[in-house]
Every structure is written in C-alpha cells, then in structure tokens.
C-alpha positions in Angstrom: -8.3 96.8 102.0 -6.4 94.5 104.0 -9.1 92.2 105.0 -10.8 91.9 101.9 -7.5 91.2 100.0 -5.6 88.7 102.2 -8.1 88.0 105.2 -11.5 87.4 104.1 -10.2 87.2 100.1 -13.8 88.3 99.3 -16.8 90.3 100.1 -20.1 91.9 99.2 -20.0 93.0 95.4 -19.5 96.6 96.1 -16.4 95.7 97.9 -15.1 94.7 94.7 -15.3 97.6 93.4 -14.5 99.7 95.6 -11.2 97.6 96.1 -9.9 97.9 92.5 -10.9 102.0 92.6 -8.8 102.3 95.9 -5.8 100.2 93.9 -5.5 102.2 90.7 -5.9 105.6 92.7 -2.7 104.5 95.0 -0.9 104.0 92.0 -1.9 106.9 90.3 -4.1 106.0 87.9 -7.3 108.3 88.2 -10.2 106.4 89.0 -13.4 106.8 90.9 -16.4 105.0 92.6 -20.0 104.7 90.6 -23.0 103.6 92.2 -26.3 102.9 90.9 -28.8 100.6 89.5 -28.1 98.1 86.5 -30.6 97.7 83.3 -32.5 95.0 85.0 -34.4 92.7 82.8 -35.8 94.1 79.4 -39.9 93.2 78.9 -40.1 93.2 75.3 -44.3 93.2 76.0 -44.5 96.2 77.7 -41.2 98.0 76.6 -40.2 98.2 80.0 -37.1 97.3 82.3 -37.7 95.7 85.3 -35.4 96.8 87.9 -34.8 95.6 91.8 -33.3 96.5 94.4 -30.6 93.4 93.8 -29.6 95.4 90.5 -28.0 97.8 92.8 -23.8 97.8 92.3 -21.3 99.8 92.2 -18.3 99.9 89.3 -15.1 101.2 88.6 -14.8 104.5 86.2 -10.9 105.1 85.3 -10.1 108.3 83.2 -8.4 107.8 79.7 -6.5 111.3 79.1 -8.2 112.3 75.7 -11.1 109.6 75.4 -13.2 109.9 79.0 -14.1 107.9 81.7 -14.5 104.2 81.0 -16.4 101.8 83.4 -15.0 98.6 84.5 -17.0 95.8 86.2 -14.8 93.6 88.7 -17.7 91.8 90.4 -16.9 88.0 90.0 -19.6 86.9 87.4 -19.9 90.2 85.5 -18.3 90.8 82.3 -15.5 93.2 82.8 -16.9 95.8 80.5 -20.5 96.8 81.5 -22.8 96.0 78.4 -25.0 98.9 76.9 -28.4 99.0 77.1 -29.3 98.0 73.6 -27.0 94.8 74.6 -29.1 94.4 77.3 -32.2 94.8 75.2 -31.5 92.1 73.4 -29.4 89.4 74.9 -32.0 90.1 77.8 -34.6 87.6 76.8 -32.5 85.3 75.6 -30.9 85.3 79.1 -34.2 85.1 80.8 -35.4 81.7 78.5 -32.1 80.1 79.2 -32.1 80.5 82.9 -35.6 79.0 82.3 -34.8 76.1 80.5 -31.8 75.5 82.9 -33.7 75.8 85.9 -35.6 72.2 84.3 -31.9 70.9 83.5 -30.0 69.1 86.1 -26.6 71.3 87.1 -24.4 69.1 85.0 -25.9 69.3 82.0 -26.6 72.9 82.6 -22.7 73.3 83.4 -21.9 71.6 79.9 -24.0 73.6 78.2 -22.7 76.5 79.3 -19.4 75.7 79.0 -19.9 74.8 75.4 -21.2 77.7 74.7 -18.7 79.5 76.2 -16.4 77.4 74.1 -17.9 78.2 70.8 -18.4 82.1 72.0 -14.5 82.2 72.5 -13.8 80.3 69.3 -15.8 82.6 67.5 -13.9 85.8 68.8 -10.9 84.5 68.2 -11.5 83.8 65.0 -12.6 87.1 64.2 -9.4 88.7 66.1 -7.3 87.0 63.9 -9.2 87.8 60.7 -8.9 91.8 61.8 -5.4 91.4 62.3 -4.8 90.1 58.7 -6.2 93.1 57.6 -3.6 95.1 59.2 -0.6 93.2 57.8 -0.8 95.4 54.3 -1.4 94.2 51.0 -0.6 90.7 51.4 -2.6 90.4 55.1 -5.4 92.4 53.3 -5.5 89.4 50.5 -5.2 86.8 52.4 -8.1 88.2 54.8 -10.1 88.2 51.9 -9.5 84.9 51.0 -10.4 83.5 54.4 -13.7 85.8 54.7 -14.5 84.6 50.8 -13.9 80.5 51.9 -15.8 80.6 55.4 -18.7 82.2 53.4 -18.3 79.4 51.0 -18.2 76.7 53.3 -21.3 78.5 55.4 -23.3 78.5 52.1 -22.5 74.5 51.0 -23.0 73.9 54.9 -26.7 75.6 54.7 -27.5 74.1 51.5 -27.2 70.7 52.9 -28.5 71.4 55.8 -31.9 72.7 53.9 -31.5 69.3 51.5 -30.8 67.0 54.5 -33.9 68.6 56.0 -36.0 68.4 52.6 -35.2 64.7 51.8 -36.1 64.1 55.9 -39.5 65.6 55.0 -39.9 63.5 51.6 -39.6 60.3 53.4 -42.3 61.4 56.2 -44.7 61.6 53.2 -46.2 58.6 51.5 -45.1 58.0 48.1 -47.3 59.1 46.1 -47.4 62.4 47.9 -43.7 62.6 47.9 -43.5 62.3 44.0 -46.2 65.6 43.7 -44.2 67.0 46.0 -40.5 67.0 44.0 -42.6 67.2 41.0 -43.7 70.6 42.3 -40.4 71.3 43.4 -39.3 70.6 39.7 -41.7 72.9 38.2 -41.1 75.5 40.5 -37.5 75.7 39.9 -38.7 76.2 36.1 -40.7 79.1 37.4 -43.7 77.9 37.6 -44.2 78.1 41.3 -47.9 76.6 42.4 -50.0 79.3 44.4 -51.0 78.1 47.6 -54.7 79.0 46.9 -54.8 76.9 43.5 -55.7 72.9 43.3 -53.6 70.6 41.5 -56.1 70.7 38.5 -55.8 74.1 38.3 -52.6 74.5 38.4 -52.2 71.9 35.7 -54.5 73.7 33.7 -52.5 76.8 34.0 -49.0 75.4 33.5 -50.1 73.3 30.2 -49.7 75.8 28.0 -46.3 76.4 28.7 -45.3 72.4 27.8 -46.4 72.0 24.3 -46.3 68.9 22.6 -42.7 69.5 21.1 -41.1 70.1 24.6 -39.2 66.9 25.8 -41.1 63.9 26.6 -40.1 64.2 30.5 -42.0 67.4 30.6 -45.0 66.2 28.8 -45.3 63.1 30.9 -45.4 64.4 34.0 -48.6 63.1 36.0 -49.7 66.5 37.0 -50.3 66.8 33.2 -51.3 63.5 32.5 -53.8 63.8 35.1 -55.0 67.3 34.0 -55.5 66.0 30.2 -57.1 62.7 31.9 -60.0 65.2 33.5 -60.4 67.5 30.3 -60.9 64.2 28.2 -63.0 62.3 30.2 -60.0 59.6 30.5 -59.0 57.9 33.1 -54.7 58.6 34.2 -54.1 55.1 33.7 -55.0 55.0 30.2 -53.0 58.2 29.7 -50.3 56.8 31.4 -50.3 53.2 29.3 -50.5 55.6 26.1 -47.7 57.7 27.1 
C-alpha cells in the first residue's frame, strides 16, 4: 500500500481496486475485492459478447446495509459505477464505431471532439438533475419544473421544425426550377389531404385529385399546373393554351 500510494503512485489496474478495498476496510467500511471479466464487446451480428484476456480486472464491492453489495471501479479511465450489461449492449457498438472514426483523425482533433461530447453530456446531466431537483420543492417547484419541461419541449419542437424547413429549402434549391415547383405543389396538396402515392405517375395523380377540385373552388386550386396539364391531356390541347386561357 505504501509503495503503491506514495512511492510509485500507480500500478497495474488490479492494484487500484485492491488499494481501495484495503483503505475502506481500514476505516471499518465493509468491502471486498471481486475479480473477473468485463462484458467485452457486443457483436450485434452474432448476438454474442467478445471477451478477451485484457477484459480481466478487479472491482471493489461495498456493502450498504439493507441494500446489498454495490461495485465501484477505481481504475483510471473507467466509470466509477460499472455499467450494466444492457448499457454495454447499446453503447458498445457506438464506442466501436467512434474508436474506428477516431483512428482516422489526428489526435488533437479526436481529443477536442471527446471533450466536446463530454461537455455536452455533462451539461445535459446537470440540466436533468436541476429539473429533477425542482420537483422535490413542493407545489411551487412542481409547477416550475413542469413549466421548464414544457418550455424545453416547445423549443425542441421549434428547432426540429426549423431544421426540417431548412433542409427542405436546401433540397429545393438543388432541383431544376420546374421540378422544384412540382415538389412544392405536391407538398401543398399533401397538406390538404391529397398525398401522391409513390407508384402513380403525375397524370394519374392529376386525374385522381381532379374531382376534388370542381370549377367553383378558388382559382388558385383550379389553375394548379398539374391540373392544367391533366386537362390538356384529356382534351388533347396544349398546356400553354390552357395557361393562356386561365
């Protein structure tokens, strides 16, 4: 213990768990050393875990009276509370993907991205803890917490809709002018309840929605380019003549 703490100030991974266990027991806290293997890496294609010799390590288990033994991992770089198997199953694939991406990035860039994600995760965790603490302050805290959650949900909804609108405008800008007008018209008709099936041609779609737009409807709908084209095809007239008459 003396050499580990003061002379070398470090050692093998198992030394950290052993030192923590001995220090806890020295002050009267029930603790024990548990050695074994970590869950390894989850393979989503086979449904099995890949466990290697390097996954072997020890953790410290502390007894909480009335609750049981809880594991703590003092090894640097590990989470203090070891994640459950379910957490490993979800995040192991993401971790593997990020390690593969980080391998192609320069070390300063990868470190900066890691710090950015760490800051985002810490900020979200602090925000969640603050909102949860509001609900423990009586009726005023409950109402304030509900107001904060509602406001955050509304801001998230606005941000999502704004992002979708921005992507839609960018997508339209990449299309030829006539195709952009056609796509805008399809979206407007879909909002009115006349969504175009994927397998329909423009002429079939125009014939399908034409009965829903009688002559007494507003001119904006009757003079739709799609309807004008359908009328031209049905009456063997050119679309240009239909447009000039309108």
